[in-house]
C-alpha positions, 0 to 999 in steps of 0.5 A: 477550499479542497487541501492537497496533502503529499507525504513523500518518503523519500530513502537513501539507496544502498552502497553496494547489492550482490544480486543480478538483474535480468533485463529483458530486452526485446519478446513478445508477452508469451516470452516474457512468461517463458522469460520470467518463468526461468529467472525465477526458477534458477535465480531466487534473488534476481531482478526482472526489468523489462527495457522500453523507450519509456523506461530507459531512463528511470533503467540506467538511474536504477542500475547507477544506484543499485550497483547488481553484480552483473547484468545479465540481457536477455534476447527472445529468442524463437528457440529458448534452449540457449536461454535455459543453457545460461540460467540453469547448470542443467536440465532434467525437465521441462514444463509445457502448456499451450500458448495459446490458452492464456489462463493457463500460460500464466498459472503454467509459468508461475508454476514452473518458477516454483517447482524450479523448472524452465517453460515452454509454452507450444503453438501448436499451430505453428510448424515452427514452435512443432520443430522446437518443441520436438528438440525440446522434448528429445533432449529433457528426460521428464516433460510435464504437459499441463493442460488445465488451468484451474487443476494447477492453480491447486496445484499451486496453491497447495504449494503456499499452503505447505509454507504456513499461512497464504498472506497475501494475493494477486488478483488479475484479470487474466485478458488484460493483455497490459499485465497479466503477463507481469502475474509469475514475477510477482507471483514470484516476488510476492510468493503469493498464489495469483487468482482471476478475475475474468469480468474483473468483479474482486467482491464476486470473487472474494465471496468464494475465496477458498478457505486456504486463503481465508488469513489474507491479509495484503490484495495487490491488484494488478491492473488498471480500472478498466481491467479490476473495476473500482466500485461507485456508492451513493455519496453519502455526504451532500455535495457536487459527487453523486458517487463515490469512487473506491477499490474493491473489497470495500465495506458497507455502513461502519464495516472496518475495513478487512483488507489491505490493498494496493494497485498495481499498473502502468499505461506501459506495463514495463513500469510495475517491474522498475516500480518493484525493483527500486523497492531493493534500493530502500534503505534509510539513512540515520538520522532520516530527513523530513520536511514539511510543507503545509498550508501555504496560503494559510487560509486551513488552520485545523489542517495545520494543526494536524500537519504542525502534530505529525510534524511533531510525530516524527521528530520524536520518532528519530527524524530530522524534522524542517517544517516550512508553512505558510509564506515561507513556503513557496513552489521553488522552495519545495521543487529544490528540496523535494528530490533531497529528502528522506520524507516530504509531507506536503499539504494545502490546496489541491489547486495550489499544487497541481494548478499554479505550481504545475507540480505533475510536470516536475521531473527530477528524480527521486530516490524510492519514494512514498507518496501521499496526495490528500486532495479531491481528484488528485488521484488520477494518472496525468497526475500521478504518473510521472511520480514514477517517472521520477521514482516513486514505489508507491502513491496515496490518494483519493478521487473523490472530494475531501475537506481538510479535518477528515484528511488532516486527520488520515494522514495523522493516523497513517504516519503514527500507524506507520511510526508506532505500530510498524505498521506496512503501507497497507496496513498503515492505510487499513488502520487510518481508514478504521480510523475515520469509520471509528470515529464517524461512529463515535461521532454518531454515539454522542450527537444522536446521528445530527453531527455537522457532516457527519459524511465525510469521514466516510467519505474520506476513508472509503475513497483513499486507494494506494497505488502500489505494493501495499507489503511494502514495510519501510524502515524506521529511525533508530529511537533513542532512549530519549524519546517522549513515551507514546501511548501504548496498546497492548492485552494485559490478560486474555481478557482485558486490553488496557491502553497506557497514557503517558502522562506528560503533555506535549507541546502547545501548538497554536494554529490561529483559533486552535490550540490542543496539546497531545501525548505521543501516538495520539489522534486528532480530528475534527471533533471541537470543545470551546475554550473561550475564544480558543478551539481545542481538538478532542486529542483521542486514543484509537487502537488495533488488538489482535484477539486470535483466541477469539470463539468461531462467529463470536462477537467482542463485548466490551466493559469499561470505566469511561462513559459510553458516549467517549468510546467506541468500537470496531470488530473484524470478525475474518481477521479477529481483531478488533479497533477500540476508540477512544477519547480519555479524561484528562487524569486517566493514566491507563484504561482497561476494557474488559473483553465477553464473547457473546 
């Protein structure tokens, strides 16, 4: 049976906002490029939304909750000067580029926003456009005429590089008519350059990145799988599927995930702008409320074991947590309580949620939400898009089949990365994926490549994807002084990594034949040990440790007193980060790893 795990972080709205909302009510794609450039140039704290019939209800709810200082309605006009005059106190310079050169028009709009000047996109074949252009040129002291998209892109890179390392990039196919016109506003929102993938091949694009982008952390893919292609790879586990679908930049074998990746797109592109705007509403309540809804039908004991530990982690970190398991959970209860929670976790069978409970037809508005559907075959537009219409800001899921043990392990690792390491949405996804890769590698070491279903971990890691903003960092509740001590990773010196393990046992959790007692910020997966009639998931520790002083082209070698079958590592040479997965001995209060370099 295949489980579904739904995590939905719903957060209360702030009562007052000082920013302005710019609502574009009409216009072509070229008009949107000029409008977004002008708004970015004139008001760097403003919000841009495009009104369409599909988004109208969502926009109305957003404006009611956001309570902006002012809503400025913008209607496109053949002559942009009235709009410019309403946005700029004076206009000393205008940037002009050709409307028909789409890559140039997009990059010109980004540059105009950065340099805080209006943009005019000229249509050389239109007499009316020519007349307007002549009037614009005659009315301003300075005109900058742009002719080459590559030269403009380099100017943009130089601008961002002056302000420090470039941490995020946006990738778009310039021929994508639905999404490419959103790139200038997203470049402003993320303060990130835009890279073009004309053939939709991100892997090829990243093989020849300029050096100034070597330190990129987050990759925002703007577009659906038709414009920016997903990757197909042979299934590492025998089963119904011959191939696994995954996002670009997925590593091979046991190599770690290096980038924090998210995909923004919508059948109605205006939905992307509304989704980004909703992020301004995120403000956590104190204490936040969490609902754990898991394992209806009572057939997924090991998954429920992970789910109960996820609930405990949330309680420890300050969430007011309610748990509904097995027969206490029904579709009516979940549907009634879902819109009122700050955090909702659903764990159960895909068919229960999607087919039997008709989850995709639910239409009650939600607060700004992070949704994780941990299930086979769930990352599909018809299942996910309704969540964005209701108010979600991001969805994590998979379009491939997954098993309950690897899925439950993923969810716990994903939560712990946010709760204890303060990771962004995309960073938590990357860390959870790397936990699964390391776990599969550790099983190879322990069982000499003979572990049962070992490909399930790699398949799970490869196939999870994020539809949403990978840079979004959800606010966490205040943690009291009485919160139990958690596993902590630190650098004891330049060459010694230390993991500290609290000695107070966690609460004992029993689910069917499984029982476990783990300490906060430990990990669980499908590795078990038997004790009479009980089966005990083995507690593990997992850490992501930066080694910024690593020599160029160097690879770390670790030494520790732990037996070699009890630990493994992944090394991300690009980011200079090492991941360590270890099984502590029962009396270990700390473990040290001494680092040397090849």
